[in-house]
C-alpha positions in Angstrom: -34.0 20.7 -175.1 -35.9 22.5 -172.5 -38.9 24.4 -173.9 -37.2 25.0 -177.2 -33.8 25.9 -175.8 -30.7 23.7 -176.1 -29.6 23.3 -172.5 -26.1 22.2 -173.6 -25.5 25.4 -175.6 -24.3 28.7 -174.4 -27.4 30.6 -173.3 -28.5 34.2 -173.2 -30.9 35.6 -170.6 -33.4 36.3 -173.4 -33.4 32.7 -174.5 -34.1 31.6 -170.9 -36.9 34.2 -170.7 -38.4 32.8 -173.9 -38.2 29.3 -172.5 -40.0 30.6 -169.4 -42.7 32.0 -171.5 -43.1 28.8 -173.4 -43.1 26.7 -170.2 -45.8 28.8 -168.6 -47.9 28.9 -171.7 -47.7 25.1 -172.2 -48.3 24.4 -168.5 -51.4 26.6 -168.5 -52.8 25.8 -171.9 -56.0 24.2 -170.5 -56.9 27.3 -168.6 -56.1 29.4 -171.6 -58.2 27.1 -173.8 -61.1 27.7 -171.4 -60.6 31.5 -171.7 -60.1 31.6 -175.5 -61.6 28.3 -176.6 -65.2 29.4 -176.9 -64.4 32.4 -179.0 -65.3 32.9 -182.6 -61.7 33.5 -183.5 -59.8 31.5 -186.0 -57.5 28.9 -184.3 -54.3 30.7 -185.3 -55.7 34.0 -183.8 -56.6 32.1 -180.6 -53.0 30.8 -180.3 -51.7 34.3 -180.8 -53.9 35.6 -178.0 -52.8 32.8 -175.7 -49.2 33.6 -176.3 -49.8 37.4 -175.8 -51.7 36.7 -172.6 -48.8 34.8 -171.0 -46.3 37.3 -172.2 -48.2 40.2 -170.7 -48.5 38.3 -167.4 -44.8 37.6 -167.3 -44.0 41.2 -168.3 -46.1 42.3 -165.3 -44.0 40.1 -163.0 -40.8 41.7 -164.4 -42.2 45.1 -163.5 -43.1 43.8 -160.1 -39.5 42.8 -159.4 -38.2 46.0 -161.1 -36.7 44.0 -163.9 -36.6 44.6 -167.6 -38.5 42.0 -169.7 -36.6 43.0 -172.9 -33.2 42.9 -171.1 -33.5 40.2 -168.4 -30.7 39.3 -166.1 -30.0 36.1 -164.2 -31.1 37.8 -161.0 -34.4 39.2 -162.4 -35.2 35.8 -164.0 -34.8 34.2 -160.6 -37.1 36.8 -159.0 -39.7 36.4 -161.8 -39.5 32.6 -161.4 -40.3 33.0 -157.7 -43.3 35.2 -158.5 -44.6 32.8 -161.2 -44.2 29.8 -158.8 -46.3 31.6 -156.2 -48.9 32.5 -158.9 -49.0 29.0 -160.3 -49.4 27.3 -156.9 -52.8 29.0 -156.6 -54.3 26.6 -159.2 -51.7 23.9 -159.9 -50.5 21.0 -157.8 -47.1 21.5 -156.1 -45.5 18.6 -158.0 -46.1 20.1 -161.4 -45.1 23.6 -160.3 -41.9 22.2 -158.8 -41.0 20.2 -161.9 -41.4 23.2 -164.2 -39.5 25.4 -161.8 -36.7 22.9 -161.7 -36.5 22.7 -165.5 -36.2 26.4 -166.0 -33.8 26.6 -163.1 -31.4 24.3 -165.1 -31.3 27.0 -167.8 -30.9 29.9 -165.4 -28.0 28.3 -163.6 -26.1 28.1 -166.9 -26.2 31.9 -167.2 -23.0 33.7 -166.2 
């Protein structure tokens, strides 16, 4: 399993996109906790906001590469991955960014 996706199963681009969202959210949860952690929201609302924040960021990268978040392709997923990698390198160490990039790349390579 890679971010909730069975890497041995036949995959759709949407499943890979969802794994990418999960990966990015998990990798940046400490930053998101700083953003939303001091709020007066209930914990379940805080989690919803964190998920929405990451999804909006990734949707923006899809727009930047002229891709469709709701109907991703292998090509647009690769382009978005490149954008997210550059973004993450601004505040994460290269080793962590490369590891996450490689994990999602395994899923993307399985797409036809």
